[in-house]
C-alpha positions as CSV (number, residue, x, y, z in Angstrom):
1,M,-12.7,16.1,4.2
2,S,-10.3,15.5,7.0
3,S,-9.1,18.7,8.9
4,L,-5.7,17.7,8.5
5,Q,-6.3,17.2,4.6
6,S,-7.7,20.7,4.4
7,N,-4.4,22.2,6.0
8,L,-2.5,21.6,2.6
9,L,-5.5,22.7,0.4
10,E,-6.1,26.1,-1.1
11,N,-8.5,27.1,-3.5
12,H,-7.4,30.9,-3.7
13,T,-4.5,33.2,-3.2
14,P,-3.2,32.9,0.2
15,T,-3.8,35.6,2.6
16,G,-2.0,34.4,5.6
17,R,-5.1,33.7,7.7
18,E,-5.3,30.1,6.3
19,E,-4.1,27.4,8.6
20,A,-1.7,26.2,5.9
21,W,-0.2,29.6,5.5
22,R,-0.6,31.1,9.0
23,F,3.4,30.8,9.7
24,T,4.6,31.9,6.2
25,P,5.6,35.3,5.6
26,L,4.1,35.8,2.3
27,K,5.7,39.0,1.8
28,R,9.1,37.2,1.4
29,L,7.8,34.7,-1.4
30,G,8.8,36.9,-4.3
31,G,5.1,36.4,-5.6
32,M,5.3,32.8,-6.3
33,H,2.0,32.4,-4.2
34,D,0.1,35.2,-5.9
35,G,0.8,35.3,-9.6
36,T,3.3,38.7,-9.3
37,A,6.6,36.8,-9.8
38,A,8.6,36.9,-13.0
39,A,7.9,33.2,-13.8
40,V,10.4,31.5,-16.4
41,E,10.8,27.9,-17.5
42,R,14.2,26.6,-17.5
43,N,15.8,23.1,-17.3
44,S,18.1,24.0,-14.4
45,L,17.9,20.5,-13.2
46,S,20.7,18.0,-14.7
47,V,22.5,14.9,-13.9
48,K,25.7,15.5,-12.3
49,S,27.5,12.5,-14.0
50,S,26.7,9.7,-16.4
51,L,23.7,7.6,-15.4
52,P,24.0,4.0,-14.5
53,T,22.2,1.2,-16.5
54,G,18.6,0.9,-15.6
55,A,18.1,4.8,-15.2
56,T,16.9,7.3,-17.7
57,F,16.6,11.1,-17.4
58,T,14.7,13.3,-19.9
59,H,13.0,16.8,-20.0
60,Q,9.4,16.1,-21.4
61,D,5.8,16.9,-21.0
62,I,4.5,15.6,-17.8
63,D,1.0,14.1,-16.8
64,A,0.5,14.9,-13.2
65,V,-0.1,11.8,-11.1
66,T,-1.7,13.6,-8.4
67,E,-4.0,16.7,-7.8
68,T,-3.5,19.5,-5.4
69,D,-5.1,22.7,-4.4
70,D,-1.8,24.1,-3.1
71,A,-1.5,27.6,-4.5
72,I,2.1,27.6,-5.7
73,V,2.0,24.0,-7.2
74,N,-1.0,25.0,-9.1
75,R,0.7,28.3,-10.5
76,I,3.5,26.0,-11.6
77,R,1.2,23.6,-13.5
78,Q,-0.9,26.3,-15.0
79,F,2.5,27.8,-16.2
80,T,4.0,24.8,-17.9
81,S,3.5,21.1,-18.5
82,K,7.0,20.2,-19.0
83,G,9.7,18.9,-16.7
84,A,12.3,16.8,-15.9
85,V,11.6,12.9,-15.5
86,L,14.1,10.5,-13.8
87,S,12.9,6.8,-14.5
88,I,14.4,3.6,-12.7
89,A,13.8,0.5,-14.6
90,A,11.8,-2.3,-13.0
91,N,14.1,-4.8,-11.2
92,A,17.1,-2.4,-11.6
93,E,19.1,-2.5,-8.5
94,I,21.6,0.7,-8.7
95,A,24.5,0.4,-6.2
96,E,25.7,4.1,-6.7
97,P,23.5,7.2,-5.6
98,I,22.2,9.0,-8.7
99,F,23.1,12.9,-8.4
100,L,20.7,15.5,-9.8
101,N,22.3,19.0,-9.6
102,R,20.4,22.3,-10.0
103,S,21.9,25.0,-11.5
104,A,21.0,28.6,-9.9
105,F,20.2,31.3,-12.3
106,G,20.0,34.3,-9.8
107,T,17.0,36.0,-8.2
108,D,15.7,38.5,-11.1
109,S,12.9,35.9,-12.0
110,A,11.2,32.6,-10.4
111,E,12.0,29.4,-12.0
112,F,8.8,27.3,-12.0
113,S,10.0,23.7,-12.0
114,R,8.4,20.2,-12.5
115,V,10.1,17.1,-11.8
116,Q,9.1,13.5,-11.6
117,I,10.8,10.4,-10.2
118,K,9.7,7.0,-10.8
119,A,11.0,3.9,-9.3
120,G,10.0,0.8,-11.2
121,N,8.4,-2.6,-9.7
122,H,11.1,-4.1,-7.4
123,S,13.8,-1.5,-8.1
124,K,16.2,-0.1,-5.6
125,S,18.0,3.3,-5.9
126,V,19.2,6.2,-3.9
127,V,18.5,9.6,-5.7
128,V,20.6,12.8,-4.4
129,I,19.1,16.3,-5.5
130,E,21.6,18.9,-4.8
131,N,20.6,22.7,-4.4
132,S,23.1,25.6,-4.2
133,G,23.7,29.1,-5.2
134,D,21.0,31.9,-5.1
135,M,17.7,31.5,-6.9
136,H,13.9,31.8,-6.7
137,L,12.2,28.4,-7.0
138,A,9.0,27.0,-7.1
139,E,9.0,23.4,-7.3
140,D,6.5,20.4,-7.9
141,L,8.3,17.2,-7.4
142,E,6.3,14.2,-7.7
143,I,7.8,10.7,-6.8
144,V,6.2,7.2,-7.7
145,V,7.3,4.2,-5.8
146,E,5.9,1.2,-7.5
147,P,5.0,-2.2,-6.2
148,G,8.0,-3.8,-4.2
149,A,10.3,-0.8,-5.0
150,H,12.7,0.9,-2.5
151,L,13.7,4.5,-3.2
152,T,15.8,6.8,-1.0
153,L,15.6,10.6,-1.8
154,I,18.0,12.8,-0.3
155,A,17.3,16.6,-0.8
156,L,20.1,19.1,0.0
157,Q,19.2,22.6,0.3
158,E,22.5,24.4,0.5
159,W,21.4,27.5,-0.8
160,G,22.8,31.0,-0.7
161,S,21.4,33.7,1.6
162,K,19.3,35.3,-1.0
163,T,17.3,32.1,-2.1
164,I,13.6,31.8,-1.9
165,H,12.7,28.1,-2.4
166,A,8.8,27.0,-2.1
167,A,8.3,23.1,-3.0
168,R,5.9,20.2,-2.7
169,H,7.6,16.8,-2.4
170,H,4.9,14.5,-2.8
171,A,5.3,10.6,-2.8
172,I,2.7,8.0,-3.9
173,V,3.9,4.8,-2.4
174,D,2.4,1.2,-3.8
175,R,2.0,-2.2,-2.3
176,D,5.1,-3.4,-0.2
177,A,7.2,-0.4,-1.4
178,T,9.7,1.5,0.8
179,F,10.1,5.4,0.4
180,K,12.7,7.0,2.6
181,S,13.5,10.7,2.4
182,I,16.2,12.9,4.0
183,V,15.8,16.7,3.7
184,V,18.7,18.9,4.7
185,T,18.1,22.7,4.6
186,V,21.0,24.7,5.6
187,G,20.7,28.0,3.5
188,G,18.4,30.4,2.0
189,D,16.3,33.4,3.0
190,V,13.0,31.8,2.9
191,V,12.6,27.9,2.3
192,R,8.9,26.1,2.5
193,L,9.0,22.7,1.8
194,L,6.0,20.0,1.9
195,P,7.1,16.5,2.0
196,T,4.0,14.5,1.8
197,V,3.1,10.9,1.3
198,D,0.0,8.9,-0.1
199,F,-0.1,5.2,0.7
200,I,-2.1,3.6,-2.1
201,A,-1.8,-0.1,-1.2
202,P,-1.3,-2.2,1.7
203,G,2.6,-3.1,3.0
204,A,3.8,0.2,2.1
205,S,6.2,2.2,4.3
206,C,7.9,5.3,4.5
207,D,10.6,7.2,6.5
208,L,10.7,11.0,6.5
209,S,13.7,12.5,8.1
210,G,15.3,15.9,8.1
211,V,17.8,18.3,9.6
212,Y,17.6,22.3,9.4
213,F,19.7,25.2,10.6
214,A,18.3,28.7,10.6
215,T,20.5,31.7,11.5
216,A,19.7,35.4,11.8
217,G,16.6,36.3,9.7
218,Q,16.3,33.1,7.9
219,F,12.5,31.4,7.8
220,F,12.4,27.7,7.2
221,E,9.3,25.7,7.3
222,H,8.8,21.9,7.0
223,R,5.2,20.9,6.6
224,M,4.6,17.1,6.5
225,F,1.2,15.2,5.6
226,V,1.1,11.4,5.7
227,D,-2.0,9.8,4.4
228,H,-2.6,6.4,5.6
229,K,-6.0,5.3,3.7
230,V,-5.1,1.6,3.4
231,P,-4.3,-1.3,5.9
232,N,-1.0,-2.2,7.1
233,A,1.2,0.7,6.1
234,K,3.9,2.0,8.3
235,S,5.3,5.6,8.8
236,R,8.1,7.4,10.6
237,V,8.9,10.9,10.7
238,N,12.0,12.4,12.6
239,Y,13.2,16.0,12.0
240,K,15.8,17.9,14.0
241,G,16.5,21.8,13.8
242,A,18.6,24.2,15.5
243,L,18.4,27.9,15.5
244,A,20.8,30.8,16.2
245,G,20.5,34.5,15.7
246,D,18.0,37.1,16.0
247,K,14.6,36.6,14.2
248,A,15.8,33.1,12.9
249,H,12.4,31.1,12.6
250,T,11.5,27.7,11.8
251,V,8.3,25.9,11.6
252,W,7.6,22.1,11.5
253,I,4.1,20.7,11.1
254,G,3.6,17.2,11.4
255,D,0.2,15.9,10.1
256,V,-0.8,12.1,10.0
257,F,-4.2,11.1,8.9
258,I,-5.2,7.6,9.8
259,R,-8.5,6.8,7.9
260,A,-11.2,4.3,8.9
261,A,-10.0,1.8,6.4
262,A,-6.2,1.8,7.4
263,E,-6.4,-1.0,10.0
264,G,-3.0,-2.3,11.0
265,T,-1.3,1.4,10.7
266,D,2.0,1.8,12.7
267,T,3.0,5.4,13.0
268,Y,5.1,7.8,14.6
269,E,6.5,11.3,14.5
270,L,9.0,13.4,16.3
271,N,10.4,17.1,16.0
272,R,13.4,18.1,18.2
273,N,14.6,21.8,18.1
274,L,17.6,23.3,19.7
275,L,17.7,27.1,20.4
276,L,21.3,28.3,20.6
277,S,20.8,32.2,21.0
278,D,18.1,34.5,22.5
279,G,15.8,36.1,19.6
280,A,15.2,32.4,17.7
281,R,11.7,31.2,17.4
282,A,10.8,27.2,16.7
283,D,7.2,26.6,16.1
284,S,6.5,22.7,16.4
285,V,3.1,21.3,15.7
286,P,2.6,17.6,15.6
287,N,-1.1,16.3,14.8
288,L,-2.6,12.7,14.6
289,E,-6.1,12.2,13.2
290,I,-7.3,8.7,13.8
291,E,-10.7,7.2,12.5
292,T,-10.2,3.5,13.4
293,G,-9.0,2.0,16.6
294,E,-7.4,-1.1,14.9
295,I,-4.1,0.0,14.6
296,V,-0.5,-1.2,15.7
297,G,0.5,2.1,17.2
298,A,0.4,5.8,16.6
299,G,2.2,8.4,18.5
300,H,4.0,11.9,18.5
301,A,6.3,14.1,20.3
302,S,7.9,17.5,20.1
303,T,10.4,19.2,22.3
304,T,12.2,22.7,21.9
305,G,15.0,23.2,24.2
306,R,18.1,25.9,25.1
307,F,21.6,24.7,24.6
308,D,22.6,22.2,27.5
309,D,25.2,24.1,29.6
310,E,25.9,20.9,31.1
311,Q,27.2,19.1,28.0
312,L,29.1,22.4,27.3
313,F,30.7,22.5,30.8
314,Y,31.7,18.8,30.7
315,L,33.4,19.2,27.4
316,M,35.2,22.5,28.4
317,S,36.3,20.7,31.6
318,R,38.3,18.4,29.5
319,G,40.3,21.1,27.9
320,I,38.1,21.8,24.9
321,N,37.5,25.4,24.2
322,M,33.9,27.0,23.9
323,D,33.7,27.1,20.3
324,D,34.7,23.7,19.7
325,A,32.5,22.3,22.5
326,R,29.7,24.2,21.0
327,R,30.4,22.6,17.8
328,L,30.6,19.1,19.0
329,V,27.1,19.5,20.9
330,V,25.5,20.6,17.6
331,R,27.2,18.0,15.6
332,G,26.1,15.1,17.9
333,F,22.5,16.5,17.9
334,F,22.3,16.4,14.1
335,N,24.3,12.9,13.5
336,E,21.6,10.6,14.3
337,I,19.9,11.8,10.9
338,V,22.9,13.0,9.0
339,S,24.5,9.5,9.3
340,E,21.5,8.1,7.6
341,I,22.6,9.5,4.3
342,H,25.4,6.9,4.0
343,I,27.3,8.8,1.5
344,E,30.6,10.0,3.3
345,E,31.3,12.8,0.9
346,V,27.7,14.4,1.4
347,Q,28.0,13.7,5.2
348,E,31.3,15.6,5.6
349,R,29.9,18.5,3.4
350,I,26.8,18.9,5.3
351,M,28.4,18.8,8.7
352,A,30.9,21.3,7.4
353,R,28.2,23.7,6.4
354,I,26.6,23.3,9.7
355,D,30.0,24.2,11.3
356,D,30.1,27.2,9.3
357,E,26.8,28.6,10.1
358,L,27.1,27.9,13.5
359,A,30.5,30.0,13.5
360,K,29.0,32.9,11.7
361,A,25.9,32.9,14.2
362,G,28.6,33.0,17.2
363,K,30.2,36.3,15.9
């Protein structure tokens, strides 16, 4: 087994000494990792408006399409076999995004949630999952992208300040299929997300991008794993984070495994972090494991830097006050990824939330 693979695999209750859990504040996970959480089964995920032709949404028994040794996902599967299933019919080209909305039920118990999204052969769709309010959520999300399909998944974590959210977003990408993921995390107390990709046939591609903004006391962890085990697949990873406030802490792990059979692989991963104040900490660890030299390209980069005083001075010299100048710099930093959402209402809402978090952090 690859050392990178083992980063995401656990056979027991995490202690914090394991590589996959060494950054995570286990005492703040609400017992979702060790079985002490008051687990409940709810159908909190629903369709925000009517479904377009070619899409169906049901709550039903789910047969897992992948195995995992992740401690939280295993507890979810032991707890329930039921979950929400969104299916896109083969050859359906759905022009408007499909919005799924999660209703928060408070923090007295933890919802153990299973979700599957299935994009049929040669379909094309955009799915938006909206998370807001305060709750404890353990989530097992499986995404199946069948041959020739194009699926964009936008996951919005606009949580309240008391939320604990631990989730695995695992995509299985088939021949000549394209999967694009955009993850936004701008709220919550502890958020730990595992966006992972499994290529199962040649010609597949994925684009994983995300933004996160942590303020005082918040902990956000985004841990990628892309498994290149077939020839001629392409992956791109691009995450940006900003931090402001004492004990704001973010963790980004980017693991890419290129197996011996994966000739023709093309991959690159990038993480950038912007520190807006003292007392904040950003951990960034890009990893590549390569078992074949017959690849198109493979690379990674990671940067963590302080707020650019020169940019701030430039804007202020043109009559822009300090607060507005800071806001413009942060907006510019995130715009590359937020603009990829291509839904104006969502873009404006995310930028407004970032503005609000920045304003609170500046007080």
